TISEPA-590579 format. One record per residue (C-alpha): residue in one letter; x, y, z; chain. Coordinates in pm, whole numbers. Example, Ala and Ser with C-alpha at 12.3 -4.5 7.8 and 13.67 -1.06 7.14 Angstrom:
% residues 2
<rec><type>A</type><east>1230</east><north>-450</north><up>780</up><mol>A</mol></rec>
<rec><type>S</type><east>1367</east><north>-106</north><up>714</up><mol>A</mol></rec>
END
This chain:
% residues 174
<rec><type>M</type><east>4326</east><north>4127</north><up>8882</up><mol>A</mol></rec>
<rec><type>I</type><east>4134</east><north>3980</north><up>8666</up><mol>A</mol></rec>
<rec><type>K</type><east>3769</east><north>4024</north><up>8591</up><mol>A</mol></rec>
<rec><type>I</type><east>3484</east><north>3741</north><up>8529</up><mol>A</mol></rec>
<rec><type>H</type><east>3261</east><north>3905</north><up>8293</up><mol>A</mol></rec>
<rec><type>A</type><east>2959</east><north>3686</north><up>8294</up><mol>A</mol></rec>
<rec><type>G</type><east>2724</east><north>3457</north><up>8441</up><mol>A</mol></rec>
<rec><type>K</type><east>2729</east><north>3400</north><up>8795</up><mol>A</mol></rec>
<rec><type>Y</type><east>3059</east><north>3534</north><up>8940</up><mol>A</mol></rec>
<rec><type>K</type><east>2995</east><north>3830</north><up>8701</up><mol>A</mol></rec>
<rec><type>N</type><east>3146</east><north>4142</north><up>8815</up><mol>A</mol></rec>
<rec><type>H</type><east>3386</east><north>3948</north><up>9089</up><mol>A</mol></rec>
<rec><type>Y</type><east>3767</east><north>3990</north><up>9024</up><mol>A</mol></rec>
<rec><type>I</type><east>4062</east><north>3738</north><up>9089</up><mol>A</mol></rec>
<rec><type>N</type><east>4434</east><north>3725</north><up>9146</up><mol>A</mol></rec>
<rec><type>R</type><east>4666</east><north>3681</north><up>8865</up><mol>A</mol></rec>
<rec><type>V</type><east>4949</east><north>3469</north><up>8882</up><mol>A</mol></rec>
<rec><type>K</type><east>5263</east><north>3727</north><up>8801</up><mol>A</mol></rec>
<rec><type>I</type><east>5529</east><north>3511</north><up>8641</up><mol>A</mol></rec>
<rec><type>K</type><east>5689</east><north>3552</north><up>8365</up><mol>A</mol></rec>
<rec><type>S</type><east>5604</east><north>3194</north><up>8180</up><mol>A</mol></rec>
<rec><type>T</type><east>5232</east><north>3306</north><up>8278</up><mol>A</mol></rec>
<rec><type>R</type><east>5048</east><north>3557</north><up>8000</up><mol>A</mol></rec>
<rec><type>E</type><east>4647</east><north>3587</north><up>8106</up><mol>A</mol></rec>
<rec><type>T</type><east>4390</east><north>3672</north><up>7883</up><mol>A</mol></rec>
<rec><type>A</type><east>4197</east><north>3975</north><up>7874</up><mol>A</mol></rec>
<rec><type>S</type><east>3844</east><north>3992</north><up>7966</up><mol>A</mol></rec>
<rec><type>L</type><east>3733</east><north>4132</north><up>7658</up><mol>A</mol></rec>
<rec><type>V</type><east>3917</east><north>3843</north><up>7474</up><mol>A</mol></rec>
<rec><type>R</type><east>3757</east><north>3606</north><up>7760</up><mol>A</mol></rec>
<rec><type>E</type><east>3474</east><north>3723</north><up>7691</up><mol>A</mol></rec>
<rec><type>A</type><east>3476</east><north>3740</north><up>7317</up><mol>A</mol></rec>
<rec><type>V</type><east>3514</east><north>3386</north><up>7347</up><mol>A</mol></rec>
<rec><type>F</type><east>3237</east><north>3283</north><up>7582</up><mol>A</mol></rec>
<rec><type>N</type><east>3018</east><north>3475</north><up>7303</up><mol>A</mol></rec>
<rec><type>M</type><east>3108</east><north>3247</north><up>7034</up><mol>A</mol></rec>
<rec><type>I</type><east>3115</east><north>2896</north><up>7253</up><mol>A</mol></rec>
<rec><type>N</type><east>2877</east><north>2764</north><up>7469</up><mol>A</mol></rec>
<rec><type>V</type><east>2954</east><north>2577</north><up>7866</up><mol>A</mol></rec>
<rec><type>E</type><east>2631</east><north>2491</north><up>7956</up><mol>A</mol></rec>
<rec><type>D</type><east>2643</east><north>2157</north><up>8108</up><mol>A</mol></rec>
<rec><type>K</type><east>2978</east><north>2115</north><up>7984</up><mol>A</mol></rec>
<rec><type>V</type><east>3273</east><north>1915</north><up>8093</up><mol>A</mol></rec>
<rec><type>V</type><east>3601</east><north>2204</north><up>8043</up><mol>A</mol></rec>
<rec><type>L</type><east>3964</east><north>2162</north><up>8075</up><mol>A</mol></rec>
<rec><type>D</type><east>4127</east><north>2437</north><up>8166</up><mol>A</mol></rec>
<rec><type>L</type><east>4478</east><north>2343</north><up>8018</up><mol>A</mol></rec>
<rec><type>F</type><east>4800</east><north>2528</north><up>8104</up><mol>A</mol></rec>
<rec><type>A</type><east>4541</east><north>2706</north><up>8341</up><mol>A</mol></rec>
<rec><type>G</type><east>4737</east><north>2995</north><up>8498</up><mol>A</mol></rec>
<rec><type>S</type><east>4519</east><north>3188</north><up>8722</up><mol>A</mol></rec>
<rec><type>G</type><east>4231</east><north>2924</north><up>8582</up><mol>A</mol></rec>
<rec><type>S</type><east>4018</east><north>3250</north><up>8426</up><mol>A</mol></rec>
<rec><type>Y</type><east>3891</east><north>3040</north><up>8118</up><mol>A</mol></rec>
<rec><type>G</type><east>3772</east><north>2758</north><up>8404</up><mol>A</mol></rec>
<rec><type>I</type><east>3640</east><north>2986</north><up>8619</up><mol>A</mol></rec>
<rec><type>T</type><east>3476</east><north>3181</north><up>8357</up><mol>A</mol></rec>
<rec><type>A</type><east>3286</east><north>2829</north><up>8233</up><mol>A</mol></rec>
<rec><type>L</type><east>3199</east><north>2761</north><up>8591</up><mol>A</mol></rec>
<rec><type>S</type><east>2992</east><north>3083</north><up>8644</up><mol>A</mol></rec>
<rec><type>L</type><east>2873</east><north>3064</north><up>8300</up><mol>A</mol></rec>
<rec><type>G</type><east>2731</east><north>2730</north><up>8363</up><mol>A</mol></rec>
<rec><type>A</type><east>2969</east><north>2449</north><up>8279</up><mol>A</mol></rec>
<rec><type>N</type><east>2883</east><north>2076</north><up>8457</up><mol>A</mol></rec>
<rec><type>T</type><east>3252</east><north>2072</north><up>8589</up><mol>A</mol></rec>
<rec><type>C</type><east>3622</east><north>2208</north><up>8499</up><mol>A</mol></rec>
<rec><type>Y</type><east>3948</east><north>2031</north><up>8530</up><mol>A</mol></rec>
<rec><type>F</type><east>4261</east><north>2301</north><up>8606</up><mol>A</mol></rec>
<rec><type>I</type><east>4567</east><north>2152</north><up>8517</up><mol>A</mol></rec>
<rec><type>D</type><east>4868</east><north>2349</north><up>8521</up><mol>A</mol></rec>
<rec><type>N</type><east>5247</east><north>2273</north><up>8631</up><mol>A</mol></rec>
<rec><type>N</type><east>5335</east><north>2577</north><up>8822</up><mol>A</mol></rec>
<rec><type>K</type><east>5284</east><north>2553</north><up>9178</up><mol>A</mol></rec>
<rec><type>K</type><east>5234</east><north>2909</north><up>9195</up><mol>A</mol></rec>
<rec><type>A</type><east>4960</east><north>2921</north><up>8925</up><mol>A</mol></rec>
<rec><type>V</type><east>4795</east><north>2595</north><up>9118</up><mol>A</mol></rec>
<rec><type>L</type><east>4795</east><north>2805</north><up>9425</up><mol>A</mol></rec>
<rec><type>T</type><east>4646</east><north>3078</north><up>9268</up><mol>A</mol></rec>
<rec><type>I</type><east>4386</east><north>2927</north><up>9135</up><mol>A</mol></rec>
<rec><type>N</type><east>4304</east><north>2752</north><up>9469</up><mol>A</mol></rec>
<rec><type>N</type><east>4290</east><north>3108</north><up>9622</up><mol>A</mol></rec>
<rec><type>N</type><east>4060</east><north>3198</north><up>9355</up><mol>A</mol></rec>
<rec><type>L</type><east>3859</east><north>2900</north><up>9355</up><mol>A</mol></rec>
<rec><type>K</type><east>3803</east><north>2998</north><up>9754</up><mol>A</mol></rec>
<rec><type>K</type><east>3738</east><north>3393</north><up>9749</up><mol>A</mol></rec>
<rec><type>L</type><east>3437</east><north>3287</north><up>9499</up><mol>A</mol></rec>
<rec><type>K</type><east>3350</east><north>3015</north><up>9754</up><mol>A</mol></rec>
<rec><type>I</type><east>3387</east><north>2744</north><up>9435</up><mol>A</mol></rec>
<rec><type>N</type><east>3379</east><north>2464</north><up>9603</up><mol>A</mol></rec>
<rec><type>N</type><east>3304</east><north>2162</north><up>9388</up><mol>A</mol></rec>
<rec><type>N</type><east>3239</east><north>2117</north><up>8966</up><mol>A</mol></rec>
<rec><type>Y</type><east>3613</east><north>2139</north><up>8964</up><mol>A</mol></rec>
<rec><type>Q</type><east>3983</east><north>1943</north><up>8988</up><mol>A</mol></rec>
<rec><type>L</type><east>4277</east><north>2069</north><up>9021</up><mol>A</mol></rec>
<rec><type>Y</type><east>4597</east><north>1955</north><up>8902</up><mol>A</mol></rec>
<rec><type>N</type><east>4964</east><north>2103</north><up>8980</up><mol>A</mol></rec>
<rec><type>V</type><east>5125</east><north>1841</north><up>8682</up><mol>A</mol></rec>
<rec><type>D</type><east>5258</east><north>1849</north><up>8358</up><mol>A</mol></rec>
<rec><type>Y</type><east>4993</east><north>1848</north><up>8025</up><mol>A</mol></rec>
<rec><type>E</type><east>5143</east><north>1555</north><up>7927</up><mol>A</mol></rec>
<rec><type>L</type><east>5123</east><north>1346</north><up>8254</up><mol>A</mol></rec>
<rec><type>F</type><east>4768</east><north>1411</north><up>8289</up><mol>A</mol></rec>
<rec><type>L</type><east>4691</east><north>1338</north><up>7954</up><mol>A</mol></rec>
<rec><type>K</type><east>4849</east><north>1043</north><up>7971</up><mol>A</mol></rec>
<rec><type>R</type><east>4732</east><north>957</north><up>8241</up><mol>A</mol></rec>
<rec><type>N</type><east>4318</east><north>1086</north><up>8197</up><mol>A</mol></rec>
<rec><type>Q</type><east>4039</east><north>887</north><up>8106</up><mol>A</mol></rec>
<rec><type>T</type><east>3787</east><north>1175</north><up>8085</up><mol>A</mol></rec>
<rec><type>K</type><east>3610</east><north>1308</north><up>7762</up><mol>A</mol></rec>
<rec><type>F</type><east>3593</east><north>1699</north><up>7748</up><mol>A</mol></rec>
<rec><type>D</type><east>3314</east><north>1899</north><up>7585</up><mol>A</mol></rec>
<rec><type>V</type><east>3535</east><north>2208</north><up>7624</up><mol>A</mol></rec>
<rec><type>I</type><east>3942</east><north>2243</north><up>7609</up><mol>A</mol></rec>
<rec><type>F</type><east>4089</east><north>2583</north><up>7664</up><mol>A</mol></rec>
<rec><type>I</type><east>4421</east><north>2571</north><up>7547</up><mol>A</mol></rec>
<rec><type>D</type><east>4646</east><north>2880</north><up>7634</up><mol>A</mol></rec>
<rec><type>P</type><east>5008</east><north>2772</north><up>7710</up><mol>A</mol></rec>
<rec><type>P</type><east>5344</east><north>2983</north><up>7805</up><mol>A</mol></rec>
<rec><type>Y</type><east>5524</east><north>3192</north><up>7515</up><mol>A</mol></rec>
<rec><type>N</type><east>5746</east><north>2963</north><up>7458</up><mol>A</mol></rec>
<rec><type>F</type><east>5552</east><north>2634</north><up>7360</up><mol>A</mol></rec>
<rec><type>N</type><east>5608</east><north>2540</north><up>7043</up><mol>A</mol></rec>
<rec><type>N</type><east>5464</east><north>2190</north><up>7005</up><mol>A</mol></rec>
<rec><type>Y</type><east>5093</east><north>2253</north><up>6898</up><mol>A</mol></rec>
<rec><type>I</type><east>5062</east><north>2005</north><up>6622</up><mol>A</mol></rec>
<rec><type>N</type><east>5140</east><north>1718</north><up>6885</up><mol>A</mol></rec>
<rec><type>L</type><east>4953</east><north>1875</north><up>7146</up><mol>A</mol></rec>
<rec><type>I</type><east>4632</east><north>1910</north><up>6928</up><mol>A</mol></rec>
<rec><type>N</type><east>4695</east><north>1548</north><up>6827</up><mol>A</mol></rec>
<rec><type>T</type><east>4713</east><north>1431</north><up>7151</up><mol>A</mol></rec>
<rec><type>I</type><east>4425</east><north>1655</north><up>7348</up><mol>A</mol></rec>
<rec><type>I</type><east>4168</east><north>1517</north><up>7030</up><mol>A</mol></rec>
<rec><type>L</type><east>4111</east><north>1161</north><up>7187</up><mol>A</mol></rec>
<rec><type>H</type><east>4051</east><north>1328</north><up>7496</up><mol>A</mol></rec>
<rec><type>L</type><east>3753</east><north>1554</north><up>7273</up><mol>A</mol></rec>
<rec><type>N</type><east>3446</east><north>1435</north><up>7323</up><mol>A</mol></rec>
<rec><type>I</type><east>3267</east><north>1407</north><up>6953</up><mol>A</mol></rec>
<rec><type>K</type><east>3114</east><north>1728</north><up>6956</up><mol>A</mol></rec>
<rec><type>G</type><east>3367</east><north>1904</north><up>7137</up><mol>A</mol></rec>
<rec><type>L</type><east>3571</east><north>2216</north><up>7060</up><mol>A</mol></rec>
<rec><type>I</type><east>3878</east><north>2337</north><up>7111</up><mol>A</mol></rec>
<rec><type>V</type><east>3978</east><north>2666</north><up>7191</up><mol>A</mol></rec>
<rec><type>L</type><east>4345</east><north>2759</north><up>7157</up><mol>A</mol></rec>
<rec><type>E</type><east>4527</east><north>3127</north><up>7245</up><mol>A</mol></rec>
<rec><type>V</type><east>4863</east><north>3170</north><up>7106</up><mol>A</mol></rec>
<rec><type>D</type><east>5037</east><north>3483</north><up>6938</up><mol>A</mol></rec>
<rec><type>N</type><east>4932</east><north>3599</north><up>6665</up><mol>A</mol></rec>
<rec><type>K</type><east>5197</east><north>3566</north><up>6419</up><mol>A</mol></rec>
<rec><type>N</type><east>5155</east><north>3195</north><up>6493</up><mol>A</mol></rec>
<rec><type>N</type><east>5040</east><north>3039</north><up>6144</up><mol>A</mol></rec>
<rec><type>L</type><east>5103</east><north>2695</north><up>6273</up><mol>A</mol></rec>
<rec><type>I</type><east>4766</east><north>2554</north><up>6327</up><mol>A</mol></rec>
<rec><type>E</type><east>4673</east><north>2692</north><up>6003</up><mol>A</mol></rec>
<rec><type>E</type><east>4921</east><north>2608</north><up>5751</up><mol>A</mol></rec>
<rec><type>A</type><east>4909</east><north>2279</north><up>5895</up><mol>A</mol></rec>
<rec><type>N</type><east>4560</east><north>2206</north><up>5765</up><mol>A</mol></rec>
<rec><type>L</type><east>4523</east><north>1926</north><up>5945</up><mol>A</mol></rec>
<rec><type>F</type><east>4187</east><north>2081</north><up>6184</up><mol>A</mol></rec>
<rec><type>N</type><east>3844</east><north>2207</north><up>6101</up><mol>A</mol></rec>
<rec><type>I</type><east>3913</east><north>2533</north><up>6213</up><mol>A</mol></rec>
<rec><type>V</type><east>3540</east><north>2682</north><up>6342</up><mol>A</mol></rec>
<rec><type>K</type><east>3675</east><north>3033</north><up>6391</up><mol>A</mol></rec>
<rec><type>N</type><east>4000</east><north>3200</north><up>6357</up><mol>A</mol></rec>
<rec><type>K</type><east>4036</east><north>3597</north><up>6536</up><mol>A</mol></rec>
<rec><type>K</type><east>4281</east><north>3812</north><up>6669</up><mol>A</mol></rec>
<rec><type>Y</type><east>4292</east><north>4018</north><up>6954</up><mol>A</mol></rec>
<rec><type>G</type><east>4569</east><north>4230</north><up>6967</up><mol>A</mol></rec>
<rec><type>N</type><east>4894</east><north>4036</north><up>6980</up><mol>A</mol></rec>
<rec><type>K</type><east>4714</east><north>3735</north><up>7057</up><mol>A</mol></rec>
<rec><type>K</type><east>4508</east><north>3506</north><up>6822</up><mol>A</mol></rec>
<rec><type>I</type><east>4185</east><north>3245</north><up>6913</up><mol>A</mol></rec>
<rec><type>I</type><east>4138</east><north>2972</north><up>6711</up><mol>A</mol></rec>
<rec><type>I</type><east>3856</east><north>2756</north><up>6763</up><mol>A</mol></rec>
<rec><type>M</type><east>3808</east><north>2393</north><up>6678</up><mol>A</mol></rec>
END
């Protein structure tokens, strides 16, 4: 179970996906992320959504809308069940689709984009270059990677606002 740490759904729990390719973000890490950003009245994208913990926390803290994207059917079912469990009936879109197909078809501009890809993902630079096209001018990207991954910093292509390590994970806000 994953605890929602703040907002409307504070102290409620949601289910994990429980598949090898999904790495769930610890509540303490999510709490730290949301202490660094504001999602109130924002349009949010939870890419590689897994259990939907980032997006659900954003909705809990007053996000206007959240788009949940995951290509794994079990993850999408888990997100759907978590949304029902919390009685979230609107303010979201849930898509069972590959991220590249979603981004190719998407016309929405986002204020905050959470990216927490599977362990074996290695196409970060191309993803960030594509995702920027879907970001509002003052929007933020919150990227979660293995803390040994230095690709983004080494590429020096993006304006990194925060770069913090939490155990074996690193949060990069740009």
